C-alpha positions as CSV (number, residue, x, y, z in Angstrom):
1,X,14.4,0.8,24.9
2,X,17.3,-1.1,23.1
3,X,19.2,-1.1,26.5
4,X,16.2,-2.2,28.6
5,X,14.6,-4.7,26.3
6,X,16.9,-7.8,25.9
7,X,15.4,-8.8,22.5
8,X,16.1,-5.3,21.1
9,X,19.7,-5.0,22.1
10,X,20.7,-6.1,18.6
11,X,19.7,-2.5,17.6
12,X,22.8,-1.3,19.4
13,X,25.0,-3.7,17.3
14,X,23.2,-2.6,14.2
15,X,23.7,1.1,14.7
16,X,27.4,0.6,15.8
17,X,28.1,-1.5,12.6
18,X,26.1,1.0,10.6
19,X,28.3,3.9,11.8
20,X,31.4,2.0,10.7
21,X,29.7,1.4,7.3
22,X,29.1,5.1,6.8
23,X,32.6,6.2,8.0
24,X,34.3,3.6,5.8
25,X,32.3,4.7,2.8
26,X,33.1,8.4,3.3
27,X,36.8,7.6,3.7
28,X,36.8,5.5,0.6
29,X,35.1,8.2,-1.5
30,X,37.4,10.9,-0.1
31,X,40.7,9.0,-0.1
32,X,40.1,6.4,-2.8
33,X,41.6,3.5,-0.7
34,X,40.0,0.2,-1.4
35,X,40.7,-1.1,2.1
36,X,38.2,1.5,3.4
37,X,35.5,0.1,1.1
38,X,36.4,-3.4,2.3
39,X,36.0,-2.3,5.9
40,X,32.6,-0.7,5.1
41,X,31.4,-3.9,3.4
42,X,32.6,-6.1,6.3
43,X,30.8,-3.8,8.8
44,X,27.7,-4.1,6.7
45,X,27.8,-7.9,6.6
46,X,28.3,-8.1,10.4
47,X,25.5,-5.6,11.0
48,X,23.1,-7.5,8.9
49,X,24.0,-10.7,10.8
50,X,23.0,-8.8,14.0
51,X,19.7,-7.5,12.6
52,X,18.0,-6.3,9.4
53,X,17.7,-2.8,10.9
54,X,21.3,-2.3,9.7
55,X,19.7,-1.7,6.2
56,X,18.9,1.8,7.6
57,X,22.5,3.0,7.2
58,X,22.5,2.3,3.5
59,X,20.1,5.3,3.3
60,X,23.0,7.6,4.3
61,X,25.4,5.9,1.9
62,X,22.9,6.5,-0.9
63,X,22.2,10.0,0.3
64,X,25.9,10.8,0.2
65,X,26.2,9.7,-3.4
66,X,23.0,11.5,-4.4
67,X,24.1,14.8,-3.0
68,X,27.7,14.9,-4.3
69,X,28.2,17.3,-7.3
70,X,30.4,14.8,-9.1
71,X,31.0,12.3,-10.6
72,X,28.4,11.2,-13.1
73,X,25.4,9.2,-12.2
74,X,26.8,6.0,-13.6
75,X,29.8,6.2,-11.3
76,X,27.5,7.0,-8.3
77,X,25.5,3.9,-9.0
78,X,28.6,1.8,-9.3
79,X,29.8,3.0,-5.9
80,X,26.6,1.6,-4.5
81,X,26.8,-1.8,-6.3
82,X,29.1,-3.5,-3.7
83,X,26.6,-2.8,-1.0
84,X,23.8,-4.2,-3.2
85,X,25.7,-7.4,-3.7
86,X,26.1,-7.8,0.1
87,X,22.4,-7.2,0.7
88,X,21.3,-9.7,-2.0
89,X,23.7,-12.3,-0.6
90,X,22.4,-11.7,2.9
91,X,18.8,-11.9,1.8
92,X,19.4,-15.2,0.0
93,X,21.0,-16.6,3.1
94,X,18.2,-15.2,5.2
95,X,15.6,-17.0,3.2
96,X,17.6,-20.1,2.7
97,X,18.0,-20.7,6.4
98,X,14.3,-20.1,7.0
99,X,14.5,-16.8,8.8
100,X,11.8,-14.1,8.7
101,X,8.2,-13.6,9.7
102,X,4.9,-14.2,8.0
103,X,1.2,-14.0,9.0
104,X,1.3,-11.3,11.6
105,X,1.4,-7.5,11.8
106,X,4.3,-7.4,14.2
107,X,6.7,-7.4,11.3
108,X,5.9,-7.3,7.6
109,X,8.3,-8.8,5.0
110,X,8.6,-6.4,2.1
111,X,9.7,-9.3,-0.2
112,X,6.9,-11.8,0.6
113,X,4.2,-9.3,1.6
114,X,4.8,-6.3,-0.7
115,X,1.3,-4.9,-0.8
116,X,0.8,-5.1,3.0
117,X,4.2,-3.5,3.4
118,X,3.4,-0.7,1.0
119,X,0.2,0.1,2.9
120,X,2.1,0.1,6.1
121,X,4.8,2.3,4.6
122,X,2.3,5.0,3.5
123,X,0.8,5.0,7.0
124,X,3.8,4.6,9.2
125,X,6.4,6.8,7.5
126,X,4.7,10.2,8.3
127,X,4.1,9.0,11.8
128,X,7.8,8.1,12.4
129,X,8.9,11.3,10.6
130,X,6.7,13.4,12.9
131,X,7.9,11.5,16.0
132,X,11.5,12.1,15.1
133,X,11.1,15.8,15.0
134,X,8.4,16.3,17.8
135,X,9.5,13.7,20.4
136,X,5.9,12.4,20.3
137,X,5.5,9.1,22.1
138,X,4.7,7.0,19.0
139,X,4.5,3.8,21.2
140,X,1.0,4.8,22.1
141,X,-0.1,3.9,18.5
142,X,-0.6,0.3,19.6
143,X,-3.3,1.2,22.1
144,X,-5.5,3.2,19.8
145,X,-8.5,2.0,17.9
146,X,-8.4,2.2,14.1
147,X,-10.6,5.3,14.1
148,X,-8.3,7.0,16.6
149,X,-5.2,6.1,14.5
150,X,-6.8,7.6,11.4
151,X,-7.6,10.8,13.4
152,X,-4.1,11.0,14.6
153,X,-2.8,10.6,11.1
154,X,-5.1,13.4,10.0
155,X,-3.2,15.6,12.5
156,X,0.3,14.2,11.8
157,X,0.3,14.8,8.1
158,X,-0.2,18.6,8.2
159,X,2.2,18.8,11.2
160,X,4.8,17.0,9.1
161,X,4.1,19.3,6.2
162,X,4.8,22.3,8.6
163,X,8.1,20.7,9.6
164,X,8.9,20.2,5.9
165,X,8.2,23.9,5.2
166,X,10.6,24.8,7.9
167,X,13.3,22.5,6.5
168,X,12.8,23.5,2.8
169,X,15.0,26.6,2.5
170,X,17.9,24.8,4.1
171,X,17.3,21.8,1.8
172,X,17.5,24.0,-1.2
173,X,20.6,25.9,-0.3
174,X,22.8,23.5,1.8
175,X,24.0,20.3,0.3
176,X,24.9,18.9,3.8
177,X,21.4,19.4,5.0
178,X,20.1,17.6,1.9
179,X,22.5,14.7,2.8
180,X,21.2,14.5,6.3
181,X,17.5,14.7,5.4
182,X,17.6,12.3,2.5
183,X,19.4,9.8,4.8
184,X,16.9,10.3,7.5
185,X,13.9,10.0,5.2
186,X,15.2,6.8,3.5
187,X,16.4,5.2,6.7
188,X,12.7,5.0,7.9
189,X,11.7,3.0,4.8
190,X,12.9,-0.4,5.9
191,X,11.9,0.2,9.5
192,X,8.3,0.7,8.5
193,X,8.1,-3.1,8.2
194,X,7.8,-3.1,12.1
195,X,4.9,-1.6,14.0
196,X,5.6,2.0,15.1
197,X,7.7,2.4,18.2
198,X,10.2,5.0,19.4
199,X,13.0,2.4,19.2
200,X,12.8,2.4,15.4
201,X,14.1,6.0,15.3
202,X,17.7,5.0,16.1
203,X,18.9,5.4,12.5
204,X,16.6,8.3,11.7
205,X,18.1,10.2,14.6
206,X,21.5,10.3,12.9
207,X,20.2,12.4,10.0
208,X,17.7,14.3,12.1
209,X,20.3,15.5,14.6
210,X,22.8,16.3,11.8
211,X,20.2,18.4,9.9
212,X,18.9,20.1,13.1
213,X,22.5,21.1,14.1
214,X,23.3,22.5,10.6
215,X,20.0,24.4,10.3
216,X,20.3,25.8,13.9
217,X,23.7,27.2,13.1
218,X,22.4,28.7,9.9
219,X,19.3,30.2,11.7
220,X,21.3,31.8,14.5
221,X,24.3,32.8,12.3
222,X,23.0,33.7,8.8
223,X,25.4,33.1,6.0
224,X,27.0,30.1,7.6
225,X,27.4,27.0,5.5
226,X,27.3,26.4,1.8
227,X,24.3,28.6,1.0
228,X,23.1,31.9,2.4
229,X,19.5,31.2,3.6
230,X,17.2,34.1,4.3
231,X,16.4,33.6,8.0
232,X,13.2,35.2,9.4
233,X,12.3,35.7,13.0
234,X,9.9,32.8,13.0
235,X,12.5,30.4,11.6
236,X,15.0,31.4,14.3
237,X,12.3,30.9,16.9
238,X,11.4,27.4,15.5
239,X,15.1,26.4,15.4
240,X,15.5,27.4,19.1
241,X,12.3,25.5,20.0
242,X,13.6,22.4,18.3
243,X,17.0,22.7,20.0
244,X,15.2,23.0,23.4
245,X,13.0,20.0,22.5
246,X,15.9,17.8,21.4
247,X,18.5,18.8,24.1
248,X,17.2,19.7,27.7
249,X,13.6,18.4,27.2
250,X,14.8,15.2,25.5
251,X,17.3,14.6,28.3
252,X,14.4,14.8,30.8
253,X,12.2,12.6,28.7
254,X,15.0,10.0,28.5
255,X,15.0,9.8,32.3
256,X,11.2,9.4,32.4
257,X,11.1,6.8,29.6
258,X,13.9,4.8,31.2
259,X,12.1,4.9,34.5
260,X,9.0,3.7,32.7
261,X,10.7,0.6,31.1
262,X,9.7,-1.7,34.1
263,X,6.1,-0.9,33.2
264,X,6.4,-3.1,30.2
265,X,7.5,-6.0,32.4
266,X,4.7,-5.3,34.8
267,X,2.0,-5.4,32.2
268,X,3.1,-8.6,30.5
269,X,3.6,-10.4,33.8
270,X,0.2,-9.4,35.2
271,X,-1.4,-12.6,34.1
272,X,1.2,-14.7,35.9
273,X,1.0,-12.6,39.0
274,X,-2.8,-12.3,39.4
275,X,-4.2,-15.5,38.0
276,X,-5.3,-18.3,40.3
277,X,-2.5,-20.4,41.9
278,X,-4.2,-23.2,43.7
279,X,-3.4,-26.9,43.3
280,X,-6.0,-27.5,40.6
281,X,-4.3,-25.0,38.1
282,X,-1.9,-27.5,36.6
283,X,-4.8,-29.5,35.0
284,X,-6.8,-26.5,33.8
285,X,-7.2,-24.3,30.8
286,X,-7.1,-20.6,31.7
287,X,-9.8,-19.0,29.6
288,X,-9.3,-15.2,29.5
289,X,-12.7,-14.0,28.3
290,X,-11.0,-10.6,27.7
291,X,-7.4,-9.5,27.7
292,X,-4.5,-9.0,25.3
293,X,-2.0,-11.5,23.8
294,X,1.1,-10.6,25.7
295,X,-0.2,-10.8,29.2
296,X,-2.2,-13.9,28.4
297,X,0.7,-15.7,26.6
298,X,3.3,-14.8,29.3
299,X,1.1,-16.3,32.0
300,X,2.1,-19.8,31.0
301,X,5.7,-18.8,30.2
302,X,6.5,-17.1,33.5
303,X,4.7,-19.6,35.6
304,X,6.5,-22.6,33.9
305,X,10.0,-21.0,33.6
306,X,10.3,-18.8,36.7
307,X,8.5,-20.8,39.3
308,X,6.2,-17.8,40.1
309,X,3.3,-20.3,40.7
310,X,1.7,-23.4,39.2
311,X,1.5,-23.2,35.5
312,X,-1.9,-23.9,33.8
313,X,-2.1,-26.7,31.3
314,X,-2.7,-24.0,28.6
315,X,-4.1,-20.6,28.2
316,X,-6.4,-18.9,25.6
317,X,-8.0,-15.5,25.0
318,X,-11.5,-15.0,23.6
319,X,-11.9,-11.2,23.3
320,X,-10.2,-7.9,23.8
321,X,-10.0,-5.8,26.9
322,X,-9.9,-2.7,24.8
323,X,-13.7,-2.6,24.2
324,X,-16.9,-3.5,26.1
325,X,-18.0,-7.1,25.5
326,X,-21.5,-8.5,25.8
327,X,-21.2,-12.1,26.9
328,X,-24.2,-14.4,26.7
329,X,-24.7,-18.0,27.4
330,X,-26.5,-20.0,24.7
331,X,-26.4,-23.4,26.3
332,X,-24.4,-25.3,28.9
333,X,-21.3,-25.4,26.7
334,X,-21.5,-22.2,24.6
335,X,-20.6,-18.5,25.3
336,X,-21.5,-15.9,22.6
337,X,-19.4,-12.7,22.7
338,X,-20.3,-9.5,20.9
339,X,-17.7,-6.7,21.4
340,X,-19.1,-3.1,21.1
341,X,-16.6,-2.2,18.5
342,X,-16.2,-5.7,17.0
343,X,-13.2,-8.0,17.4
344,X,-9.7,-6.7,16.5
345,X,-10.8,-3.0,16.8
346,X,-7.5,-2.0,18.5
347,X,-4.1,-2.3,16.9
348,X,-2.7,-4.2,19.8
349,X,-5.3,-7.0,19.2
350,X,-4.2,-7.5,15.6
351,X,-0.5,-7.7,16.1
352,X,-0.5,-11.5,15.8
353,X,-3.0,-11.6,13.0
354,X,-2.3,-12.0,9.3
355,X,-3.1,-8.6,7.8
356,X,-4.6,-10.4,4.7
357,X,-6.9,-12.6,6.9
358,X,-10.6,-11.9,6.6
359,X,-13.3,-13.7,8.6
360,X,-16.8,-14.7,7.2
361,X,-20.1,-15.5,8.8
362,X,-20.5,-19.3,9.2
363,X,-16.7,-19.9,9.4
364,X,-15.7,-22.3,12.2
365,X,-12.2,-22.3,13.8
366,X,-11.3,-25.3,15.8
367,X,-9.0,-25.2,18.8
368,X,-8.1,-28.0,21.3
369,X,-10.8,-27.2,23.8
370,X,-13.4,-25.4,21.8
371,X,-14.8,-24.3,18.4
372,X,-15.3,-20.7,17.5
373,X,-18.1,-20.0,15.0
374,X,-18.3,-16.6,13.3
375,X,-21.9,-15.5,13.6
376,X,-21.5,-12.0,12.0
377,X,-18.6,-9.9,10.6
378,X,-17.9,-6.4,9.3
379,X,-17.4,-5.5,5.7
380,X,-13.6,-5.5,6.2
381,X,-13.7,-9.1,7.6
382,X,-13.6,-8.5,11.3
383,X,-15.9,-10.7,13.4
384,X,-18.6,-8.9,15.4
385,X,-20.3,-11.9,17.0
386,X,-18.6,-15.2,17.8
387,X,-19.9,-18.3,19.5
388,X,-17.4,-20.3,21.5
389,X,-18.6,-23.9,22.0
390,X,-16.5,-25.8,24.5
391,X,-16.2,-29.6,24.5
392,X,-17.3,-29.9,28.1
393,X,-19.8,-28.0,30.2
394,X,-18.5,-24.6,31.2
395,X,-18.6,-25.5,34.9
396,X,-16.3,-28.4,34.3
397,X,-13.2,-28.3,36.5
398,X,-11.1,-28.4,33.3
399,X,-11.9,-24.7,32.7
400,X,-11.0,-21.6,34.7
401,X,-12.8,-18.5,33.3
402,X,-11.0,-15.2,34.0
403,X,-11.4,-11.6,32.9
404,X,-9.9,-8.2,33.4
405,X,-12.1,-5.8,35.6
406,X,-10.8,-2.3,36.6
407,X,-7.3,-3.3,35.5
408,X,-7.2,-6.5,37.6
409,X,-7.7,-10.2,36.8
410,X,-10.6,-12.0,38.5
411,X,-12.6,-15.1,38.0
412,X,-15.7,-14.7,35.8
413,X,-19.1,-15.6,37.4
414,X,-20.6,-17.6,34.5
415,X,-24.0,-16.4,33.4
416,X,-26.9,-18.8,33.4
417,X,-28.2,-20.2,30.1
418,X,-30.2,-17.5,28.4
419,X,-28.6,-14.7,30.4
420,X,-26.1,-12.0,29.3
421,X,-23.5,-10.0,31.2
422,X,-21.5,-6.9,30.1
423,X,-17.8,-6.9,30.6
424,X,-16.6,-3.3,30.6
425,X,-13.5,-2.1,28.7
426,X,-10.4,-2.3,31.0
427,X,-6.7,-1.4,30.9
428,X,-4.0,-3.5,32.5
429,X,-2.7,-2.5,35.9
430,X,0.4,-0.2,35.7
431,X,1.7,-1.0,39.2
432,X,2.6,-4.2,41.1
433,X,-0.2,-5.8,43.0
């Protein structure tokens, strides 16, 4: 993903600088040369300028100090102080220049949204921990409903506990394993600010692979390492399974996932490829009655920047394609939509929504071409019925009503006043039209 997604290539800079931070710190602590500390601090500053993901490497710096038998705790904390100064200076510069995000669930700011971030940490950490050890495709999290996510968590937590049970004896007896595992566990903490994706495991993999290698050697050659761990047949079997999973199987999955990267481009460009492209488009508002934000938003971007067709004047989306939607016409200007599972029932529909935002019956939201009135809402503040009243009659040439049907985009036959139609749940097309 970092190689195939242009906006994520900073992750490669972050992990490269991070590796230099860790190497510089280890050399400083082992040789006592201040120039090694200076090199580590410079690499940290450069990494933070490339991306905040560089914070993940400080988990290994802290883990090294925590797992060393000497010196005293005060000296260990003093060894971490220079890194803390760099991070504080970076954060002040970060805020002072106006960087950061707010008001969406794409990325949560632990400083400005501490409670939202804490809730995300509790939920996302076990998911990422399990994905690191199991190769589970955590990217699918976005396409699940909230109930499906909770059901998945109910399975992930005991599975993660089982992995922890496997790791526990090596943790107790081998200081090197403790270093790798503490670093891996702590490196996931800042990355839980982003929605779960495989690409977030780039720092966790450092500790995961180091721990697995150390444990595998111990499991197949008892007595190796700092401690002598009692190795049962089941532990040897699990170690071999994990080695197979993270070597030959992982290599095969890498090819599959790399080949699947163009799918992302296909999905987000579907709106631009399949929407109407006649001469009237440039003066029209594309109203996607159902859909999802990325495909809808990129319709205008790709049309206007790549010349793939006439760009509409603007685009908007009314409801999700992840659930069935009952669409009724109240009068000549008003559509009332009632999704089966309510609005924002799937994670992907709430990515651009402020997690602290609650909707209330009677609330009216004004947009350029229409007003949306919340008619009913759930106890957790999600709308269940919304009336969209447009400024002009729905048949006016200003509007082009579109919807996803069987994975394809088509024009919506508007219902007559007093009539209702049902738009079935749909998924975007996974292949070029």
